[in-house]
Structure formats: C-alpha cells, structure tokens
N, C-alpha and C positions, 0 to 999 in steps of 0.2 A: 519481574513484570513490566512492561513498558508500554506506558497508553499514550496515543497521541490523539489531536481533535484537530480536522482538517476542514477548513472553512475554503471550500473550493469557488465562492464569487456569486456571481447573480443567479445560478440556478439555485441556490440557498439549500443544496442537498449536504447539510453538514455532516461529514462522516466522523467515527469516533471508531479507532482501532487499538485494540490489546494483542500485543504480541507475549508470549510467554516460551522460554527455550526449555526442551526435555530435559528430565535428569536421567535419562536413561542414553539417547541417542546424540552424540556431539552435536551435529548440526540441524539438528530437526527441530522447528519450531511452531508453535497451534497459535493461529490467529482468530481473532475474534472481531467483527468487522461490522458497526451496525450504521445503515445508511439510508437517507431518502431516496437516495438514487436508486431506480429500479435497473440498469442495467449492471452496477455494482453487487446490488443484491443477487440477482441472476448468476454472476461470475462466482459468487461465494458458495452459494448452492452448489454450482457444476464444479467447480476445483476443489471444494471442502475447507477443511480450517487445518490441514497438517502441510507442512512446505520443509525443504531443505533449503536453509538461510543460502547457502552457496549457491544454487542455483535460483536462488531469486536474486540475490545481490551480488554477487561477485560473478555478474555477465555484461557486456555489452550496450548502453542506453537502447532500450527498447524491446530487449529479450528477455527472457523469462516467463513464467507460466504467466504473470499477470496480462504484462504486455502480449502473449502471444493470442491469450483468450481475446483482448480487445481489440486486435487488428482483425478478426472476424466478426464477432460479436458485437461491437460496441458501437453507437453513432458517431459520425464523423466528428471528433472533437478533440483534435491532438492537443488542446491547452488545459484539460482536465487534468488538476492536480492529484487527484485521489490515487492513482497508483503509483504513482511518486510516493506519497507520504504514507502508503501500505509499505513500501518498499523498505523507506527512511525507517519506520518503527520497527521494523523485524532487526535490519542493520544495527540499531541501537540495543535492540536486547540480546542479538548475538554479538556484541560487542565488536563488530565489524566497522562502526564510527562510532562518535563520542555522539553525546545526547544537546543537540543546539537546536533551537528553534529557525527555521528557516521560514521565508515571505516573500512575498510577489507583493508589490507594491507600486499602484501606479503613480504618477508624479504629474499633477497639471501647471504647465509653466504659462 
C-alpha cells in the first residue's frame, strides 16, 4: 500500500490517496481518493477505483484516464497538482518510480 497527501495550495482541498496493487493482476491497482474538491470527488465516482497502472503512468503528460476525464469535466485550472499526485502514488505502488516527496515552492525575492 502506498499513501500520499496532496496539498494543492490556495483552494485548501487537501487530498489523500491510497493505492494498492492487485495480488491477482500484475498491473492492476485500486485507488481510494479522499478530497474536498468536488471535481475530484465526481471524477472518482465516474472512473471508479480500479485502474491499469501502465495506462495511468506510462503515457505522455496530459494523457491517461484522469487527465482525459479532466479535459472535458474539470473547471479550467491547469496548475492543479492533484492529478499528478494520484499518478505519482500509483507509480510508487507499482514500483514504476521510487517513493520520494515532490513539491512546488514559491520563492519571494
């Protein structure tokens, strides 16, 4: 099991993601997402909770089921880090990437 917390910024829709790979299907992963964001909640209701990790993670940026859904159903907000965070959680759970924190920091100069 891999668990991440995504702090997306000013919206304060902190999101928790838990990914767990299947014991039966090599690339299958179950994802549970808890978010205050109505758009993310709706996306998970529509897409469900079981995904092929390769179809989520081994695609070009902006592709895969989460980004395809967001293209037509999310409000305009390209900088939202939640979709990337869900993808990173799945990557780490399926050992397609190492577990390492990522962040975006604003620097005032």
